[in-house]
N, CA, C and O atoms as a printed pandas DataFrame, in Angstrom:
     atom_number atom_name residue_name chain_id  residue_number  x_coord  y_coord  z_coord
0              1         N          MET        A               1  154.489   58.211   99.742
1              2        CA          MET        A               1  154.320   57.150   98.221
2              3         C          MET        A               1  155.519   55.364   98.929
3              4         O          MET        A               1  156.652   55.140   99.355
4              5         N          VAL        A               2  154.887   54.989   98.775
5              6        CA          VAL        A               2  155.348   53.469   98.740
6              7         C          VAL        A               2  156.329   53.108   97.591
7              8         O          VAL        A               2  155.944   52.976   96.429
8              9         N          ASP        A               3  157.695   52.946   98.009
9             10        CA          ASP        A               3  158.591   52.278   96.885
10            11         C          ASP        A               3  158.095   51.040   96.764
11            12         O          ASP        A               3  157.284   50.452   97.480
12            13         N          GLY        A               4  158.858   50.570   95.439
13            14        CA          GLY        A               4  158.897   48.895   95.076
14            15         C          GLY        A               4  157.395   48.580   95.012
15            16         O          GLY        A               4  156.483   49.322   94.645
16            17         N          TYR        A               5  157.347   47.430   95.413
17            18        CA          TYR        A               5  155.845   46.707   95.262
18            19         C          TYR        A               5  155.603   46.402   96.669
19            20         O          TYR        A               5  156.479   46.218   97.514
20            21         N          PHE        A               6  154.135   46.358   96.878
21            22        CA          PHE        A               6  153.549   45.400   97.815
22            23         C          PHE        A               6  152.051   45.194   97.659
23            24         O          PHE        A               6  151.347   45.590   96.730
24            25         N          ILE        A               7  151.646   44.413   98.873
25            26        CA          ILE        A               7  150.276   44.008   98.497
26            27         C          ILE        A               7  149.299   44.764   99.228
27            28         O          ILE        A               7  149.746   45.272  100.256
28            29         N          ILE        A               8  148.278   44.945   99.018
29            30        CA          ILE        A               8  147.288   45.324   99.808
30            31         C          ILE        A               8  146.266   44.613  100.257
31            32         O          ILE        A               8  145.548   43.914   99.542
32            33         N          LYS        A               9  146.130   44.789  101.718
33            34        CA          LYS        A               9  145.809   43.827  102.074
34            35         C          LYS        A               9  144.014   44.324  102.715
35            36         O          LYS        A               9  143.748   45.524  102.776
36            37         N          SER        A              10  143.106   43.426  103.075
37            38        CA          SER        A              10  141.826   44.211  103.457
38            39         C          SER        A              10  142.195   43.952  105.127
39            40         O          SER        A              10  142.710   42.958  105.637
40            41         N          LYS        A              11  141.747   45.186  105.755
41            42        CA          LYS        A              11  141.638   45.680  107.094
42            43         C          LYS        A              11  140.529   44.691  107.941
43            44         O          LYS        A              11  140.513   44.206  109.072
44            45         N          GLN        A              12  139.789   44.669  106.988
45            46        CA          GLN        A              12  138.448   43.477  107.398
46            47         C          GLN        A              12  139.118   42.098  107.538
47            48         O          GLN        A              12  139.353   41.458  108.563
48            49         N          ASN        A              13  139.380   41.786  106.182
49            50        CA          ASN        A              13  139.728   40.164  107.118
50            51         C          ASN        A              13  141.058   39.744  106.333
51            52         O          ASN        A              13  141.312   38.549  106.184
52            53         N          GLY        A              14  141.840   40.665  105.869
53            54        CA          GLY        A              14  143.350   39.868  105.351
54            55         C          GLY        A              14  143.492   39.365  103.876
55            56         O          GLY        A              14  144.530   38.872  103.435
56            57         N          SER        A              15  142.579   39.503  103.309
57            58        CA          SER        A              15  142.352   38.881  101.849
58            59         C          SER        A              15  143.401   40.043  101.200
59            60         O          SER        A              15  143.821   41.020  101.819
60            61         N          VAL        A              16  143.666   39.746  100.024
61            62        CA          VAL        A              16  144.643   40.776   99.071
62            63         C          VAL        A              16  144.090   41.085   97.447
63            64         O          VAL        A              16  143.697   40.308   96.576
64            65         N          PHE        A              17  144.220   42.281   97.463
65            66        CA          PHE        A              17  143.735   42.613   96.088
66            67         C          PHE        A              17  144.472   41.696   94.975
67            68         O          PHE        A              17  145.692   41.822   94.861
68            69         N          ASP        A              18  143.854   40.879   94.240
69            70        CA          ASP        A              18  144.168   40.486   92.873
70            71         C          ASP        A              18  143.303   40.322   91.619
71            72         O          ASP        A              18  142.223   40.899   91.497
72            73         N          ILE        A              19  143.645   39.793   91.015
73            74        CA          ILE        A              19  143.237   39.717   89.443
74            75         C          ILE        A              19  142.595   38.620   89.233
75            76         O          ILE        A              19  143.143   37.519   89.200
76            77         N          ASN        A              20  141.276   38.836   89.060
77            78        CA          ASN        A              20  140.618   37.619   88.620
78            79         C          ASN        A              20  140.837   36.855   87.972
79            80         O          ASN        A              20  141.019   35.771   88.527
80            81         N          ASN        A              21  140.967   36.881   86.432
81            82        CA          ASN        A              21  141.602   36.616   85.475
82            83         C          ASN        A              21  142.733   36.991   85.030
83            84         O          ASN        A              21  142.700   37.762   84.071
84            85         N          PRO        A              22  143.726   36.684   85.431
85            86        CA          PRO        A              22  145.231   37.365   84.936
86            87         C          PRO        A              22  145.568   36.944   83.457
87            88         O          PRO        A              22  146.623   37.348   82.969
88            89         N          ALA        A              23  144.779   36.208   82.775
89            90        CA          ALA        A              23  145.055   35.633   81.387
90            91         C          ALA        A              23  144.243   36.643   80.121
91            92         O          ALA        A              23  144.464   36.904   78.938
92            93         N          GLN        A              24  143.254   36.992   81.096
93            94        CA          GLN        A              24  142.365   38.310   80.434
94            95         C          GLN        A              24  143.405   39.546   80.065
95            96         O          GLN        A              24  143.647   39.854   78.898
96            97         N          GLY        A              25  143.799   39.997   80.837
97            98        CA          GLY        A              25  144.895   41.234   80.583
98            99         C          GLY        A              25  143.899   42.056   80.632
99           100         O          GLY        A              25  143.088   41.982   81.556
100          101         N          GLU        A              26  143.773   43.130   79.487
101          102        CA          GLU        A              26  143.128   44.397   79.507
102          103         C          GLU        A              26  141.512   44.293   79.970
103          104         O          GLU        A              26  140.804   43.747   79.123
104          105         N          GLY        A              27  140.936   44.670   81.005
105          106        CA          GLY        A              27  139.649   44.318   81.252
106          107         C          GLY        A              27  138.875   43.574   82.533
107          108         O          GLY        A              27  137.743   43.630   83.015
108          109         N          ALA        A              28  140.044   42.886   82.804
109          110        CA          ALA        A              28  140.238   42.030   83.657
110          111         C          ALA        A              28  139.768   42.707   85.030
111          112         O          ALA        A              28  140.231   43.846   85.094
112          113         N          TYR        A              29  139.004   42.375   86.143
113          114        CA          TYR        A              29  138.738   43.233   87.208
114          115         C          TYR        A              29  139.573   42.722   88.097
115          116         O          TYR        A              29  140.331   41.765   87.943
116          117         N          LEU        A              30  139.358   43.637   89.387
117          118        CA          LEU        A              30  140.254   43.138   90.633
118          119         C          LEU        A              30  139.146   42.617   91.703
119          120         O          LEU        A              30  138.043   43.099   91.958
120          121         N          THR        A              31  139.811   41.450   92.258
121          122        CA          THR        A              31  138.626   40.920   93.574
122          123         C          THR        A              31  139.651   40.685   94.567
123          124         O          THR        A              31  140.838   40.944   94.370
124          125         N          LEU        A              32  139.104   40.102   95.828
125          126        CA          LEU        A              32  139.906   39.662   96.727
126          127         C          LEU        A              32  140.444   38.199   97.269
127          128         O          LEU        A              32  139.731   37.372   97.837
128          129         N          HIS        A              33  141.636   38.071   97.023
129          130        CA          HIS        A              33  141.659   36.933   97.453
130          131         C          HIS        A              33  142.593   36.266   98.617
131          132         O          HIS        A              33  143.241   37.057   99.303
132          133         N          VAL        A              34  142.713   34.807   98.902
133          134        CA          VAL        A              34  144.020   34.797  100.049
134          135         C          VAL        A              34  145.159   35.397   99.425
135          136         O          VAL        A              34  145.071   35.798   98.264
136          137         N          LYS        A              35  146.407   35.517  100.196
137          138        CA          LYS        A              35  147.819   35.966   99.948
138          139         C          LYS        A              35  148.354   34.305   99.305
139          140         O          LYS        A              35  148.252   33.144   99.704
140          141         N          THR        A              36  148.899   34.933   98.219
141          142        CA          THR        A              36  149.738   33.679   97.343
142          143         C          THR        A              36  151.006   34.325   97.214
143          144         O          THR        A              36  152.048   33.673   97.285
144          145         N          GLY        A              37  150.990   35.636   97.017
145          146        CA          GLY        A              37  152.477   36.131   96.783
146          147         C          GLY        A              37  152.821   36.157   95.220
147          148         O          GLY        A              37  153.881   36.546   94.731
148          149         N          SER        A              38  151.509   35.576   94.419
149          150        CA          SER        A              38  151.982   35.561   93.021
150          151         C          SER        A              38  151.952   36.864   92.191
151          152         O          SER        A              38  151.257   37.654   92.829
152          153         N          ASP        A              39  152.264   37.271   91.390
153          154        CA          ASP        A              39  152.717   38.563   90.796
154          155         C          ASP        A              39  151.302   39.332   90.260
155          156         O          ASP        A              39  151.353   40.411   89.669
156          157         N          SER        A              40  150.029   38.621   90.549
157          158        CA          SER        A              40  148.597   39.079   90.163
158          159         C          SER        A              40  148.413   39.798   91.256
159          160         O          SER        A              40  147.406   40.506   91.242
160          161         N          GLN        A              41  149.158   39.836   92.312
161          162        CA          GLN        A              41  148.813   40.413   94.018
162          163         C          GLN        A              41  149.754   41.474   93.791
163          164         O          GLN        A              41  149.138   42.538   93.861
164          165         N          LEU        A              42  150.771   41.629   93.590
165          166        CA          LEU        A              42  151.585   42.538   93.822
166          167         C          LEU        A              42  151.646   44.328   92.906
167          168         O          LEU        A              42  151.964   44.480   91.727
168          169         N          TRP        A              43  151.347   45.167   93.633
169          170        CA          TRP        A              43  151.244   46.475   92.867
170          171         C          TRP        A              43  152.213   47.606   93.296
171          172         O          TRP        A              43  152.632   47.616   94.453
172          173         N          LYS        A              44  152.590   48.570   92.398
173          174        CA          LYS        A              44  153.206   49.792   92.665
174          175         C          LYS        A              44  152.778   51.041   92.522
175          176         O          LYS        A              44  152.571   51.225   91.323
176          177         N          LEU        A              45  152.500   52.164   93.260
177          178        CA          LEU        A              45  151.991   53.197   93.026
178          179         C          LEU        A              45  152.915   53.925   92.398
179          180         O          LEU        A              45  154.014   54.106   92.921
180          181         N          THR        A              46  152.568   54.480   91.097
181          182        CA          THR        A              46  153.706   54.980   90.121
182          183         C          THR        A              46  153.772   56.493   91.078
183          184         O          THR        A              46  153.338   56.790   92.191
184          185         N          GLU        A              47  154.523   57.226   90.052
185          186        CA          GLU        A              47  154.853   58.757   91.029
186          187         C          GLU        A              47  153.506   59.679   90.451
187          188         O          GLU        A              47  152.859   60.433   91.178
188          189         N          GLU        A              48  153.290   59.501   89.313
189          190        CA          GLU        A              48  152.033   59.932   88.435
190          191         C          GLU        A              48  150.813   59.594   89.133
191          192         O          GLU        A              48  149.830   60.238   88.766
192          193         N          GLY        A              49  150.586   58.520   90.289
193          194        CA          GLY        A              49  149.524   58.128   90.804
194          195         C          GLY        A              49  148.693   56.729   90.271
195          196         O          GLY        A              49  147.554   56.446   90.641
196          197         N          PHE        A              50  149.494   55.936   89.342
197          198        CA          PHE        A              50  148.841   55.108   88.771
198          199         C          PHE        A              50  149.038   53.670   89.448
199          200         O          PHE        A              50  150.161   53.215   89.665
200          201         N          LEU        A              51  147.697   52.902   89.807
201          202        CA          LEU        A              51  148.111   51.714   90.581
202          203         C          LEU        A              51  148.821   50.447   89.466
203          204         O          LEU        A              51  147.996   49.995   88.672
204          205         N          GLU        A              52  149.629   50.119   89.406
205          206        CA          GLU        A              52  150.423   49.052   88.444
206          207         C          GLU        A              52  150.687   47.539   88.592
207          208         O          GLU        A              52  151.754   47.155   89.072
208          209         N          SER        A              53  149.755   46.693   88.199
209          210        CA          SER        A              53  150.287   45.761   88.696
210          211         C          SER        A              53  152.127   45.341   87.914
211          212         O          SER        A              53  152.776   45.760   86.955
212          213         N          LYS        A              54  152.370   44.141   89.186
213          214        CA          LYS        A              54  153.842   43.647   88.290
214          215         C          LYS        A              54  153.202   42.626   87.615
215          216         O          LYS        A              54  153.930   42.682   86.625
216          217         N          LEU        A              55  152.236   41.518   87.286
217          218        CA          LEU        A              55  151.914   40.902   86.128
218          219         C          LEU        A              55  152.284   41.084   84.959
219          220         O          LEU        A              55  152.906   40.367   84.175
220          221         N          ASN        A              56  151.717   42.442   84.859
221          222        CA          ASN        A              56  151.558   42.973   83.119
222          223         C          ASN        A              56  151.754   44.245   82.546
223          224         O          ASN        A              56  151.743   44.607   81.370
224          225         N          GLY        A              57  151.978   44.997   83.845
225          226        CA          GLY        A              57  151.938   46.600   83.798
226          227         C          GLY        A              57  150.268   47.203   83.549
227          228         O          GLY        A              57  149.986   48.401   83.540
228          229         N          LEU        A              58  149.827   46.704   83.464
229          230        CA          LEU        A              58  148.441   47.229   83.133
230          231         C          LEU        A              58  148.369   48.062   84.706
231          232         O          LEU        A              58  149.068   47.843   85.696
232          233         N          VAL        A              59  147.149   49.187   84.508
233          234        CA          VAL        A              59  147.065   49.843   85.868
234          235         C          VAL        A              59  145.206   49.727   86.039
235          236         O          VAL        A              59  144.305   49.594   85.211
236          237         N          ALA        A              60  145.226   49.821   87.124
237          238        CA          ALA        A              60  143.697   49.973   87.656
238          239         C          ALA        A              60  142.834   51.153   87.694
239          240         O          ALA        A              60  143.104   52.218   88.251
240          241         N          GLU        A              61  141.702   50.843   87.007
241          242        CA          GLU        A              61  140.613   51.987   86.464
242          243         C          GLU        A              61  139.385   51.624   86.921
243          244         O          GLU        A              61  139.067   50.436   86.860
244          245         N          ILE        A              62  138.445   52.640   87.484
245          246        CA          ILE        A              62  137.766   52.397   87.466
246          247         C          ILE        A              62  136.286   52.294   86.252
247          248         O          ILE        A              62  135.914   53.360   85.762
248          249         N          ASN        A              63  135.685   51.237   85.932
249          250        CA          ASN        A              63  135.586   50.738   84.479
250          251         C          ASN        A              63  134.488   51.503   84.106
251          252         O          ASN        A              63  133.390   51.644   84.643
252          253         N          MET        A              64  135.210   52.212   82.587
253          254        CA          MET        A              64  134.170   53.017   82.022
254          255         C          MET        A              64  134.096   54.459   82.755
255          256         O          MET        A              64  133.079   55.150   82.830
256          257         N          ALA        A              65  135.283   54.757   83.244
257          258        CA          ALA        A              65  134.823   55.922   84.285
258          259         C          ALA        A              65  133.779   56.115   84.752
259          260         O          ALA        A              65  133.349   57.238   84.490
260          261         N          SER        A              66  132.896   55.269   85.587
261          262        CA          SER        A              66  131.904   55.250   85.781
262          263         C          SER        A              66  132.031   56.437   87.362
263          264         O          SER        A              66  132.946   56.431   88.185
264          265         N          SER        A              67  130.896   57.266   87.357
265          266        CA          SER        A              67  130.902   57.768   88.671
266          267         C          SER        A              67  129.851   57.196   89.325
267          268         O          SER        A              67  129.412   57.981   90.166
268          269         N          LEU        A              68  129.362   56.336   89.300
269          270        CA          LEU        A              68  128.049   55.647   89.812
270          271         C          LEU        A              68  129.029   54.614   91.196
271          272         O          LEU        A              68  130.081   54.086   90.836
272          273         N          ASN        A              69  128.636   54.462   92.435
273          274        CA          ASN        A              69  128.721   53.586   93.674
274          275         C          ASN        A              69  128.315   52.408   93.108
275          276         O          ASN        A              69  127.218   52.140   92.617
276          277         N          GLY        A              70  129.829   51.350   93.281
277          278        CA          GLY        A              70  129.468   50.132   92.777
278          279         C          GLY        A              70  130.002   49.816   91.498
279          280         O          GLY        A              70  129.558   48.939   90.757
280          281         N          SER        A              71  130.981   50.567   91.263
281          282        CA          SER        A              71  131.613   50.632   89.881
282          283         C          SER        A              71  133.265   49.752   90.138
283          284         O          SER        A              71  134.229   50.038   90.847
284          285         N          ARG        A              72  133.009   48.661   89.240
285          286        CA          ARG        A              72  133.979   47.556   89.450
286          287         C          ARG        A              72  135.394   48.692   89.253
287          288         O          ARG        A              72  135.421   49.880   88.931
288          289         N          ILE        A              73  136.553   47.665   89.626
289          290        CA          ILE        A              73  137.555   47.833   89.163
290          291         C          ILE        A              73  138.362   47.234   88.142
291          292         O          ILE        A              73  138.570   46.030   88.293
292          293         N          VAL        A              74  138.785   47.701   87.297
293          294        CA          VAL        A              74  139.641   46.743   85.854
294          295         C          VAL        A              74  140.853   46.875   85.487
295          296         O          VAL        A              74  141.356   47.797   86.129
296          297         N          LEU        A              75  141.536   46.437   84.811
297          298        CA          LEU        A              75  142.744   46.601   84.423
298          299         C          LEU        A              75  142.678   47.037   82.732
299          300         O          LEU        A              75  142.148   46.446   81.791
300          301         N          ALA        A              76  143.489   48.390   82.787
301          302        CA          ALA        A              76  143.442   49.091   81.590
302          303         C          ALA        A              76  145.211   49.169   81.461
303          304         O          ALA        A              76  146.125   48.898   82.239
304          305         N          GLU        A              77  145.138   49.707   79.999
305          306        CA          GLU        A              77  146.576   50.190   79.572
306          307         C          GLU        A              77  146.485   52.018   80.488
307          308         O          GLU        A              77  145.588   52.702   80.980
308          309         N          LYS        A              78  147.836   52.133   80.313
309          310        CA          LYS        A              78  147.727   53.400   80.928
310          311         C          LYS        A              78  147.584   54.602   80.212
311          312         O          LYS        A              78  148.403   54.984   79.376
312          313         N          ASP        A              79  146.655   55.150   80.496
313          314        CA          ASP        A              79  146.119   56.623   80.016
314          315         C          ASP        A              79  147.322   57.516   80.159
315          316         O          ASP        A              79  147.633   58.044   81.226
316          317         N          GLU        A              80  147.983   57.660   79.029
317          318        CA          GLU        A              80  149.106   58.878   79.665
318          319         C          GLU        A              80  148.906   60.491   79.641
319          320         O          GLU        A              80  149.772   61.361   79.740
320          321         N          ASP        A              81  147.368   60.638   79.462
321          322        CA          ASP        A              81  146.863   61.924   79.488
322          323         C          ASP        A              81  146.445   61.929   80.676
323          324         O          ASP        A              81  145.436   62.607   80.869
324          325         N          LEU        A              82  147.083   61.159   81.929
325          326        CA          LEU        A              82  146.667   61.131   83.402
326          327         C          LEU        A              82  145.387   61.531   83.762
327          328         O          LEU        A              82  145.248   62.493   84.517
328          329         N          GLU        A              83  144.025   60.659   83.132
329          330        CA          GLU        A              83  142.680   60.476   83.194
330          331         C          GLU        A              83  142.669   60.267   84.839
331          332         O          GLU        A              83  143.459   59.463   85.334
332          333         N          GLU        A              84  141.906   60.887   85.524
333          334        CA          GLU        A              84  141.687   60.507   87.001
334          335         C          GLU        A              84  140.991   59.549   87.477
335          336         O          GLU        A              84  140.853   59.381   88.689
336          337         N          HIS        A              85  140.310   58.577   86.315
337          338        CA          HIS        A              85  139.783   57.424   86.921
338          339         C          HIS        A              85  140.622   56.217   86.882
339          340         O          HIS        A              85  140.288   55.033   86.838
340          341         N          GLN        A              86  142.158   56.947   86.915
341          342        CA          GLN        A              86  143.299   55.639   86.617
342          343         C          GLN        A              86  144.114   56.149   87.650
343          344         O          GLN        A              86  145.225   55.637   87.788
344          345         N          LEU        A              87  143.729   57.169   88.487
345          346        CA          LEU        A              87  144.568   58.432   89.400
346          347         C          LEU        A              87  144.294   57.811   90.514
347          348         O          LEU        A              87  143.078   57.631   90.587
348          349         N          TRP        A              88  145.048   57.260   91.721
349          350        CA          TRP        A              88  144.755   56.747   92.985
350          351         C          TRP        A              88  145.966   57.464   94.042
351          352         O          TRP        A              88  147.168   57.509   93.781
352          353         N          ASP        A              89  145.451   57.883   95.013
353          354        CA          ASP        A              89  146.237   58.109   96.315
354          355         C          ASP        A              89  146.209   57.479   97.533
355          356         O          ASP        A              89  145.052   57.298   97.912
356          357         N          PHE        A              90  147.026   57.088   98.267
357          358        CA          PHE        A              90  146.563   56.258  100.115
358          359         C          PHE        A              90  146.788   57.214  100.553
359          360         O          PHE        A              90  147.741   57.949  100.296
360          361         N          SER        A              91  145.730   57.405  101.478
361          362        CA          SER        A              91  145.239   58.260  102.722
362          363         C          SER        A              91  146.188   57.570  104.332
363          364         O          SER        A              91  146.589   56.408  104.396
364          365         N          ASP        A              92  146.338   58.434  105.274
365          366        CA          ASP        A              92  146.678   58.084  106.250
366          367         C          ASP        A              92  145.859   56.998  107.307
367          368         O          ASP        A              92  146.235   56.165  108.131
368          369         N          ASP        A              93  144.551   57.473  106.820
369          370        CA          ASP        A              93  143.155   56.430  107.480
370          371         C          ASP        A              93  143.117   55.354  106.581
371          372         O          ASP        A              93  142.080   54.714  106.756
372          373         N          GLY        A              94  143.969   54.795  105.506
373          374        CA          GLY        A              94  143.663   53.442  105.204
374          375         C          GLY        A              94  142.999   53.264  103.994
375          376         O          GLY        A              94  142.959   52.155  103.462
376          377         N          TYR        A              95  142.176   54.805  103.232
377          378        CA          TYR        A              95  141.790   54.582  102.119
378          379         C          TYR        A              95  142.669   54.214  100.868
379          380         O          TYR        A              95  143.876   53.988  100.959
380          381         N          ILE        A              96  142.097   54.181   99.919
381          382        CA          ILE        A              96  142.504   53.836   98.740
382          383         C          ILE        A              96  141.799   54.970   97.799
383          384         O          ILE        A              96  141.237   54.536   96.793
384          385         N          LYS        A              97  141.776   56.184   97.994
385          386        CA          LYS        A              97  140.892   56.893   97.054
386          387         C          LYS        A              97  141.408   57.619   95.427
387          388         O          LYS        A              97  142.434   58.236   95.141
388          389         N          SER        A              98  140.123   57.204   94.514
389          390        CA          SER        A              98  140.489   57.732   93.413
390          391         C          SER        A              98  140.141   59.407   93.424
391          392         O          SER        A              98  139.353   60.137   94.026
392          393         N          ARG        A              99  141.387   59.599   92.218
393          394        CA          ARG        A              99  141.059   61.432   92.085
394          395         C          ARG        A              99  139.894   61.737   91.019
395          396         O          ARG        A              99  139.982   62.734   90.303
396          397         N          PHE        A             100  138.744   60.810   90.926
397          398        CA          PHE        A             100  138.156   60.828   90.255
398          399         C          PHE        A             100  136.940   60.358   90.971
399          400         O          PHE        A             100  136.703   59.196   91.303
400          401         N          LYS        A             101  135.941   61.775   91.233
401          402        CA          LYS        A             101  134.578   61.904   92.112
402          403         C          LYS        A             101  134.586   61.338   93.558
403          404         O          LYS        A             101  133.634   60.930   94.223
404          405         N          GLU        A             102  136.159   61.433   93.935
405          406        CA          GLU        A             102  136.125   61.288   95.141
406          407         C          GLU        A             102  135.816   60.340   96.024
407          408         O          GLU        A             102  135.582   60.388   97.232
408          409         N          LYS        A             103  135.866   59.081   94.900
409          410        CA          LYS        A             103  135.410   57.678   95.698
410          411         C          LYS        A             103  136.860   56.988   96.258
411          412         O          LYS        A             103  138.024   57.321   96.036
412          413         N          VAL        A             104  136.427   56.142   96.888
413          414        CA          VAL        A             104  137.458   55.041   97.432
414          415         C          VAL        A             104  136.908   53.549   97.255
415          416         O          VAL        A             104  135.778   53.074   97.144
416          417         N          LEU        A             105  138.174   53.029   97.277
417          418        CA          LEU        A             105  137.727   51.404   97.130
418          419         C          LEU        A             105  137.191   50.560   98.217
419          420         O          LEU        A             105  137.740   50.657   99.315
420          421         N          GLU        A             106  136.147   49.702   98.065
421          422        CA          GLU        A             106  135.691   48.690   98.976
422          423         C          GLU        A             106  136.025   47.717   98.474
423          424         O          GLU        A             106  136.682   47.664   97.434
424          425         N          SER        A             107  135.567   46.618   99.229
425          426        CA          SER        A             107  134.835   45.167   99.170
426          427         C          SER        A             107  133.561   45.297   98.727
427          428         O          SER        A             107  132.791   46.197   99.064
428          429         N          GLU        A             108  133.322   44.388   97.956
429          430        CA          GLU        A             108  131.402   44.078   97.584
430          431         C          GLU        A             108  130.769   43.977   98.856
431          432         O          GLU        A             108  131.278   43.203   99.667
432          433         N          LEU        A             109  129.857   44.550   99.146
433          434        CA          LEU        A             109  128.988   44.494  100.596
434          435         C          LEU        A             109  129.933   43.924  101.895
435          436         O          LEU        A             109  129.290   43.233  102.685
436          437         N          GLY        A             110  131.081   44.083  102.156
437          438        CA          GLY        A             110  131.796   43.682  102.985
438          439         C          GLY        A             110  132.443   42.450  102.721
439          440         O          GLY        A             110  133.551   42.093  103.120
440          441         N          LEU        A             111  131.746   41.919  102.105
441          442        CA          LEU        A             111  132.127   40.242  101.643
442          443         C          LEU        A             111  133.163   39.901  101.832
443          444         O          LEU        A             111  133.996   40.772  101.581
444          445         N          MET        A             112  133.692   38.650  102.309
445          446        CA          MET        A             112  134.750   38.614  102.395
446          447         C          MET        A             112  135.599   36.868  102.140
447          448         O          MET        A             112  136.371   36.322  102.929
448          449         N          TRP        A             113  135.133   36.358  100.841
449          450        CA          TRP        A             113  135.514   35.071  100.204
450          451         C          TRP        A             113  136.057   35.400   99.254
451          452         O          TRP        A             113  135.773   36.465   98.705
452          453         N          ASP        A             114  137.007   34.561   98.785
453          454        CA          ASP        A             114  137.901   34.478   97.417
454          455         C          ASP        A             114  136.562   34.975   96.005
455          456         O          ASP        A             114  135.419   34.614   95.726
456          457         N          GLY        A             115  137.606   36.008   95.428
457          458        CA          GLY        A             115  136.349   36.584   94.434
458          459         C          GLY        A             115  135.692   37.703   94.219
459          460         O          GLY        A             115  135.428   38.334   93.196
460          461         N          THR        A             116  135.399   37.900   95.676
461          462        CA          THR        A             116  134.736   39.174   95.775
462          463         C          THR        A             116  135.426   40.709   95.411
463          464         O          THR        A             116  136.541   41.051   95.805
464          465         N          PRO        A             117  134.501   41.567   94.559
465          466        CA          PRO        A             117  134.800   42.286   93.654
466          467         C          PRO        A             117  135.230   43.531   94.451
467          468         O          PRO        A             117  134.603   43.853   95.460
468          469         N          ILE        A             118  136.130   44.130   94.080
469          470        CA          ILE        A             118  136.733   45.332   94.381
470          471         C          ILE        A             118  135.606   46.505   93.764
471          472         O          ILE        A             118  135.098   46.336   92.655
472          473         N          LEU        A             119  135.373   47.366   94.376
473          474        CA          LEU        A             119  134.245   48.232   93.772
474          475         C          LEU        A             119  134.722   50.051   94.404
475          476         O          LEU        A             119  135.761   50.347   94.995
476          477         N          THR        A             120  133.474   51.070   93.990
477          478        CA          THR        A             120  133.751   52.029   94.381
478          479         C          THR        A             120  132.863   52.930   94.909
479          480         O          THR        A             120  131.850   53.236   94.280
480          481         N          ASN        A             121  133.201   53.554   96.357
481          482        CA          ASN        A             121  131.882   54.142   96.870
482          483         C          ASN        A             121  132.252   55.250   97.415
483          484         O          ASN        A             121  133.456   55.456   97.260
484          485         N          PHE        A             122  131.778   55.933   97.910
485          486        CA          PHE        A             122  131.991   57.289   99.059
486          487         C          PHE        A             122  132.654   56.650  100.462
487          488         O          PHE        A             122  132.435   55.541  100.949
488          489         N          ALA        A             123  133.194   57.301  100.761
489          490        CA          ALA        A             123  133.956   56.919  102.071
490          491         C          ALA        A             123  132.888   56.841  103.343
491          492         O          ALA        A             123  132.222   57.816  103.691
492          493         N          LYS        A             124  132.825   55.629  103.943
493          494        CA          LYS        A             124  131.859   55.497  104.879
494          495         C          LYS        A             124  132.479   54.982  106.314
495          496         O          LYS        A             124  131.829   54.483  107.232
496          497         N          ASP        A             125  133.809   55.211  106.283
497          498        CA          ASP        A             125  134.659   54.721  107.681
498          499         C          ASP        A             125  133.906   53.340  108.133
499          500         O          ASP        A             125  133.130   53.197  109.078
500          501         N          THR        A             126  134.432   52.198  107.026
501          502        CA          THR        A             126  133.954   51.029  107.625
502          503         C          THR        A             126  135.842   49.979  107.300
503          504         O          THR        A             126  136.843   50.207  106.621
504          505         N          ASP        A             127  135.491   49.099  108.053
505          506        CA          ASP        A             127  137.095   48.680  107.802
506          507         C          ASP        A             127  136.840   47.783  106.175
507          508         O          ASP        A             127  137.739   47.746  105.335
508          509         N          ASN        A             128  135.579   47.167  105.978
509          510        CA          ASN        A             128  135.569   46.936  104.444
510          511         C          ASN        A             128  135.989   47.953  102.928
511          512         O          ASN        A             128  135.838   47.728  101.727
512          513         N          GLN        A             129  136.583   49.158  103.719
513          514        CA          GLN        A             129  137.121   50.691  102.615
514          515         C          GLN        A             129  138.713   50.232  103.336
515          516         O          GLN        A             129  139.726   50.497  102.689
516          517         N          LYS        A             130  138.812   49.657  104.470
517          518        CA          LYS        A             130  140.403   50.248  104.670
518          519         C          LYS        A             130  141.359   49.030  104.463
519          520         O          LYS        A             130  141.071   47.840  104.584
520          521         N          TRP        A             131  142.441   49.533  104.157
521          522        CA          TRP        A             131  143.510   48.642  103.331
522          523         C          TRP        A             131  145.132   49.076  104.255
523          524         O          TRP        A             131  145.484   50.045  104.926
524          525         N          ILE        A             132  145.704   47.941  103.888
525          526        CA          ILE        A             132  146.754   48.225  104.331
526          527         C          ILE        A             132  147.959   47.605  103.586
527          528         O          ILE        A             132  148.048   46.388  103.424
528          529         N          ILE        A             133  148.775   48.381  103.191
529          530        CA          ILE        A             133  149.859   48.590  102.389
530          531         C          ILE        A             133  151.001   47.488  103.237
531          532         O          ILE        A             133  151.261   47.512  104.440
532          533         N          GLU        A             134  151.386   46.841  102.516
533          534        CA          GLU        A             134  152.534   46.070  102.986
534          535         C          GLU        A             134  153.625   45.313  102.033
535          536         O          GLU        A             134  153.392   44.353  101.300
536          537         N          LYS        A             135  154.843   45.965  102.220
537          538        CA          LYS        A             135  155.854   46.517  101.319
538          539         C          LYS        A             135  155.950   44.750  100.848
539          540         O          LYS        A             135  155.191   44.005  101.468
540          541         N          VAL        A             136  156.691   44.239   99.982
541          542        CA          VAL        A             136  157.172   42.876   99.735
542          543         C          VAL        A             136  158.617   42.917   99.107
543          544         O          VAL        A             136  159.198   41.869   98.825
């Protein structure tokens, strides 16, 4: 586990996880953006496995606990019951894996522009599913 805050950078293009509309709070979805270093791009992995935003303390979850490929990742209040659609693991080979239905995070269709959504899918060993964790 990485201590403290970090950015999550795409192996494919160097864009980083960001909150699409930070003012929205709960329900805002995660996208890729150029690195700015703002709090909306800083994350920590808690001991329980929550991926928590520095901006507002909300956590990343699979929208509506959907098991479908292509489900968006949104911000939500932390569920103290440790619901698996909010819990994540970082693998040594670069995946960010959900504990729910063995899904991994990917950039939509491998797209590389600002605002590209972060979605779930089964692991396919493609660079749009590989992430680099950089401590800040």
